[in-house]
C-alpha positions as CSV (number, residue, x, y, z in Angstrom):
1,X,49.6,34.2,139.6
2,X,46.8,32.8,141.7
3,X,43.8,31.0,140.3
4,X,41.4,33.9,140.8
5,X,43.5,36.3,138.9
6,X,44.1,33.7,136.1
7,X,40.3,33.3,135.9
8,X,39.8,37.0,135.5
9,X,42.6,37.3,132.8
10,X,41.7,34.3,130.8
11,X,37.9,34.3,131.1
12,X,38.0,30.7,132.2
13,X,36.2,30.1,135.5
14,X,38.2,28.8,138.5
15,X,35.9,25.7,138.5
16,X,36.9,24.9,134.9
17,X,40.6,25.6,135.7
18,X,40.4,23.0,138.5
19,X,38.7,20.6,136.0
20,X,41.5,21.1,133.5
21,X,44.0,20.3,136.3
22,X,42.1,17.1,137.1
23,X,42.3,16.0,133.5
24,X,46.0,16.9,133.3
25,X,45.4,19.6,130.6
26,X,46.8,22.6,132.6
27,X,48.6,22.0,135.9
28,X,49.8,25.1,137.9
29,X,53.5,25.2,138.0
30,X,53.7,25.6,141.7
31,X,52.0,26.4,145.0
32,X,52.3,29.3,147.4
33,X,53.5,28.9,151.0
34,X,49.9,28.7,151.9
35,X,49.2,25.9,149.5
36,X,47.4,28.0,146.8
37,X,47.8,27.2,143.1
38,X,50.2,29.4,141.4
39,X,50.2,29.7,137.6
40,X,53.2,30.8,135.5
41,X,53.0,32.8,132.2
42,X,53.6,29.5,130.4
43,X,50.6,27.9,132.2
44,X,48.4,30.9,131.2
45,X,49.6,30.5,127.6
46,X,48.6,26.9,127.7
47,X,45.1,27.8,129.0
48,X,44.7,30.1,125.9
49,X,45.8,27.2,123.7
50,X,43.3,24.9,125.2
51,X,40.5,27.5,124.8
52,X,41.5,28.1,121.2
53,X,41.3,24.4,120.3
54,X,38.0,24.0,122.1
55,X,36.6,26.9,120.0
56,X,37.1,24.7,117.0
57,X,34.8,22.1,118.4
58,X,37.4,19.7,119.8
59,X,36.6,17.7,122.9
60,X,38.8,18.0,125.9
61,X,40.3,14.6,125.2
62,X,41.1,15.7,121.6
63,X,42.6,18.9,123.0
64,X,44.9,16.9,125.3
65,X,46.0,14.7,122.4
66,X,46.6,17.6,120.1
67,X,48.8,19.4,122.6
68,X,50.7,16.5,124.1
69,X,51.0,13.8,121.3
70,X,53.9,14.7,118.9
71,X,52.6,12.2,116.4
72,X,49.1,13.8,116.2
73,X,48.3,15.5,112.9
74,X,45.4,17.9,112.6
75,X,44.3,17.2,109.0
76,X,42.0,14.2,109.6
77,X,40.5,15.7,112.7
78,X,39.9,19.1,111.1
79,X,38.3,17.4,108.1
80,X,35.9,15.5,110.4
81,X,35.1,18.6,112.3
82,X,34.2,20.3,109.0
83,X,31.8,17.5,108.1
84,X,30.2,17.6,111.5
85,X,29.8,21.4,111.4
86,X,28.3,21.3,107.9
87,X,25.8,18.7,109.0
88,X,24.9,20.7,112.1
89,X,24.5,23.9,110.0
90,X,22.3,21.9,107.5
91,X,20.0,20.8,110.4
92,X,20.0,24.2,111.9
93,X,19.0,25.7,108.5
94,X,16.2,23.2,108.1
95,X,14.9,24.1,111.6
96,X,15.1,27.8,110.7
97,X,13.2,27.3,107.5
98,X,10.6,25.3,109.3
99,X,10.2,28.0,112.0
100,X,9.9,30.7,109.3
101,X,7.2,28.6,107.5
102,X,5.3,28.3,110.7
103,X,5.7,32.0,111.4
104,X,4.5,32.9,107.9
105,X,1.3,30.9,108.3
106,X,0.5,33.1,111.3
107,X,-1.1,30.3,113.4
108,X,-3.6,31.4,116.0
109,X,-2.8,28.7,118.4
110,X,-0.6,25.6,118.9
111,X,-3.1,23.5,117.0
112,X,-2.3,25.6,113.9
113,X,1.4,25.2,114.5
114,X,1.0,21.4,114.6
115,X,-1.1,21.5,111.3
116,X,1.8,23.3,109.5
117,X,4.3,20.9,110.9
118,X,2.2,18.0,109.5
119,X,2.1,19.7,106.1
120,X,5.9,20.2,106.2
121,X,6.4,16.6,107.1
122,X,4.2,15.5,104.2
123,X,6.2,17.6,101.7
124,X,9.4,16.0,103.0
125,X,8.0,12.5,102.6
126,X,10.0,10.2,100.2
127,X,6.6,9.1,98.9
128,X,5.4,11.1,95.9
129,X,1.8,10.2,96.6
130,X,2.2,11.4,100.2
131,X,3.7,14.7,99.0
132,X,0.9,15.2,96.5
133,X,-1.7,14.5,99.2
134,X,-0.1,17.1,101.5
135,X,-0.5,19.8,98.8
136,X,-4.0,18.9,97.6
137,X,-5.5,18.4,101.1
138,X,-3.9,21.0,103.4
139,X,-5.0,21.5,106.9
140,X,-8.2,23.5,107.2
141,X,-8.0,27.2,108.1
142,X,-4.2,27.1,107.9
143,X,-2.8,29.0,104.9
144,X,0.2,27.3,103.1
145,X,3.1,29.7,103.2
146,X,4.2,30.5,99.6
147,X,7.9,30.1,100.6
148,X,7.2,26.5,101.5
149,X,5.5,25.8,98.2
150,X,8.2,27.6,96.2
151,X,11.0,25.6,97.9
152,X,9.1,22.4,97.3
153,X,8.3,23.1,93.6
154,X,11.9,24.0,92.8
155,X,13.1,20.7,94.2
156,X,10.3,18.4,93.0
157,X,11.1,16.0,90.2
158,X,7.8,14.0,90.2
159,X,5.6,15.6,87.5
160,X,2.3,14.9,89.3
161,X,3.5,16.4,92.6
162,X,5.1,19.3,90.7
163,X,1.7,20.0,89.0
164,X,-0.1,20.0,92.3
165,X,2.5,22.4,93.8
166,X,2.2,24.8,90.8
167,X,-1.5,24.8,91.2
168,X,-1.2,25.7,94.9
169,X,1.4,28.4,94.1
170,X,-0.8,29.9,91.5
171,X,-3.4,30.5,94.2
172,X,-0.9,32.3,96.4
173,X,-0.9,35.4,94.1
174,X,1.9,37.8,94.2
175,X,3.6,36.1,97.2
176,X,3.9,33.0,95.1
177,X,5.6,34.8,92.2
178,X,8.1,36.5,94.5
179,X,8.9,33.3,96.3
180,X,9.6,31.2,93.2
181,X,11.2,33.8,91.0
182,X,14.5,33.3,92.9
183,X,14.7,29.9,91.2
184,X,15.3,31.6,87.9
185,X,18.7,32.8,89.2
186,X,19.8,29.3,90.2
187,X,22.9,27.7,88.6
188,X,21.1,24.4,88.1
189,X,19.1,24.4,84.9
190,X,16.5,22.0,86.3
191,X,15.7,24.4,89.0
192,X,15.3,27.2,86.5
193,X,13.0,25.0,84.4
194,X,10.8,24.2,87.3
195,X,10.7,27.9,88.3
196,X,9.6,29.1,84.8
197,X,6.9,26.3,84.6
198,X,5.5,27.5,88.0
199,X,5.5,31.1,87.0
200,X,3.9,30.3,83.7
201,X,0.8,29.2,85.5
202,X,0.5,32.3,87.7
203,X,-1.7,35.2,86.6
204,X,-0.9,38.9,86.8
205,X,1.5,41.5,85.6
206,X,4.2,40.5,88.1
207,X,4.4,37.0,86.7
208,X,4.5,38.3,83.1
209,X,7.4,40.6,84.0
210,X,9.4,37.7,85.4
211,X,8.6,35.6,82.3
212,X,10.0,38.4,80.1
213,X,13.2,38.3,82.0
214,X,13.3,34.5,81.5
215,X,13.4,35.1,77.7
216,X,17.1,35.9,78.2
217,X,18.0,32.7,80.0
218,X,20.9,30.7,78.6
219,X,18.8,27.5,78.4
220,X,16.6,27.0,75.4
221,X,14.0,25.1,77.3
222,X,13.6,27.9,79.9
223,X,13.2,30.4,77.1
224,X,10.7,28.2,75.3
225,X,8.5,27.8,78.4
226,X,8.6,31.6,79.0
227,X,7.8,32.4,75.4
228,X,4.8,30.0,75.1
229,X,3.4,31.4,78.4
230,X,3.9,35.0,77.3
231,X,2.5,34.3,73.9
232,X,-0.6,32.8,75.5
233,X,-1.0,36.0,77.4
234,X,-0.9,38.0,74.2
235,X,2.6,39.5,74.9
236,X,4.4,40.5,71.7
237,X,7.7,40.3,73.5
238,X,7.5,36.5,73.0
239,X,7.7,36.7,69.2
240,X,11.5,36.5,68.7
241,X,11.7,33.6,71.1
242,X,8.8,31.8,69.5
243,X,10.4,32.1,66.1
244,X,13.7,30.9,67.6
245,X,11.8,27.8,68.8
246,X,10.6,27.1,65.3
247,X,14.1,27.5,63.9
248,X,15.6,25.3,66.6
249,X,12.9,22.7,66.5
250,X,12.1,23.1,70.2
251,X,8.3,22.5,70.5
252,X,8.1,24.2,67.1
253,X,4.5,23.1,66.4
254,X,3.3,24.7,69.7
255,X,5.4,27.8,69.0
256,X,3.8,28.1,65.5
257,X,0.3,27.8,67.0
258,X,1.1,30.5,69.5
259,X,2.5,32.8,66.8
260,X,-0.7,32.2,64.8
261,X,-2.8,33.2,67.8
262,X,-0.8,36.4,68.3
263,X,-1.1,37.1,64.6
264,X,-4.9,37.4,64.9
265,X,-4.1,40.9,66.1
266,X,-3.6,42.9,62.9
267,X,-1.1,45.1,64.8
268,X,1.2,42.1,65.4
269,X,0.6,40.1,62.2
270,X,3.0,42.0,60.0
271,X,5.7,41.9,62.6
272,X,5.4,38.1,63.0
273,X,5.3,37.6,59.2
274,X,8.5,39.7,58.8
275,X,10.2,37.6,61.6
276,X,9.4,34.4,59.8
277,X,10.4,35.6,56.4
278,X,13.7,37.0,57.8
279,X,14.4,33.6,59.4
280,X,13.8,31.9,56.1
281,X,16.3,34.2,54.4
282,X,18.8,33.6,57.1
283,X,18.7,29.8,56.8
284,X,18.9,29.2,53.0
285,X,21.1,26.2,53.4
286,X,19.2,24.3,56.1
287,X,16.3,22.4,54.6
288,X,14.9,21.2,57.9
289,X,14.7,24.7,59.4
290,X,13.1,26.1,56.2
291,X,10.5,23.3,56.3
292,X,9.6,24.2,59.9
293,X,9.3,27.9,59.1
294,X,7.2,27.1,56.0
295,X,4.9,25.0,58.1
296,X,4.6,27.8,60.6
297,X,3.4,30.2,57.9
298,X,0.2,28.2,57.5
299,X,-0.8,29.4,61.0
300,X,-0.7,33.0,59.8
301,X,-3.6,35.0,58.4
302,X,-4.2,33.6,54.8
303,X,-4.0,37.1,53.3
304,X,-0.5,37.5,54.6
305,X,0.8,34.0,54.2
306,X,-0.5,33.0,50.8
307,X,1.9,35.0,48.6
308,X,4.9,33.9,50.6
309,X,3.9,30.3,50.4
310,X,3.3,30.5,46.7
311,X,6.8,31.9,46.3
312,X,8.2,29.0,48.4
313,X,6.4,26.6,46.2
314,X,8.9,27.5,43.6
315,X,11.9,27.2,46.0
316,X,15.1,25.5,44.8
317,X,14.9,23.1,47.7
318,X,12.4,20.5,46.4
319,X,11.3,19.4,49.9
320,X,10.5,23.0,50.9
321,X,8.7,23.6,47.6
322,X,6.5,20.5,48.1
323,X,5.6,21.5,51.6
324,X,4.8,25.0,50.5
325,X,2.7,23.8,47.6
326,X,0.7,21.6,49.9
327,X,0.1,24.4,52.3
328,X,-1.1,26.7,49.6
329,X,-3.8,24.2,48.9
330,X,-4.6,24.1,52.7
331,X,-5.0,27.9,52.7
332,X,-7.2,27.8,49.6
333,X,-9.5,25.1,51.0
334,X,-9.7,27.1,54.3
335,X,-10.6,30.2,52.5
336,X,-13.2,28.4,50.4
337,X,-14.8,26.8,53.6
338,X,-14.8,30.2,55.4
339,X,-16.4,31.8,52.3
340,X,-19.0,29.0,52.2
């Protein structure tokens, strides 16, 4: 088969076939009477083998060694190719993210593009101070894409930079919520914690709905952040998680204060009191838990908490009884001061 026909069948140009011949990769088996290259079926099969190995990213030198060196083993080379490909994909992904961020900012001219590039470089800086400056002093007239801020806040470990990023995200509105909410589905618990902290600072019903979903997270800290944020918004859905925080000793003082604020609404007060009393009944053998629950009762309306505390002042657990007795006195003084 002549070179032109081989080129048509294999998809390899005649020029490349001549290059393969010069490198010794594929030599035509013979020549015609007129001196034209003539390829056998075995030659064509070798061409396909060369192309197959090239498709894996091997150089022509590596292809030649793979095909002609009996001692050559593919494992080490394939492993190296995997690492190189992963690195290339990572760099391509970074470039794609950067281009999307620029597109999301809708720059009016190339000056706007360069401003967004400068922002992205600042956020990628190893210096926490530089990252914080990039967030707090963005380029004029160039909106910061919410996706960029979300990606940065989910990866940021410095508390000061993270605070600045959360502030910027809160100003992004619904776009900010949608961009960072994906972090609550991450396997890494630190990412989920950063996500819930960011969403906790965002206003609106969409943020509240995401926080309600976060109450079911497997991590107690994520649940706690969501519960405190929801409680601060007056959401009754946070009550079970807030009581759980008191029981577990996870920011229990803050949880009790939020429960007290929720209980200012008479429609919720009875429910919250019932939840605390039920928890006391469920932990009769754990003195530390009962003390925390007893202390939480003092945050409730005095008319509801007084009788429960008086009962606890006679509790068999002396430590619980002493705490309850002291808190009865606190309620009485508070009532006296309010009356005066």
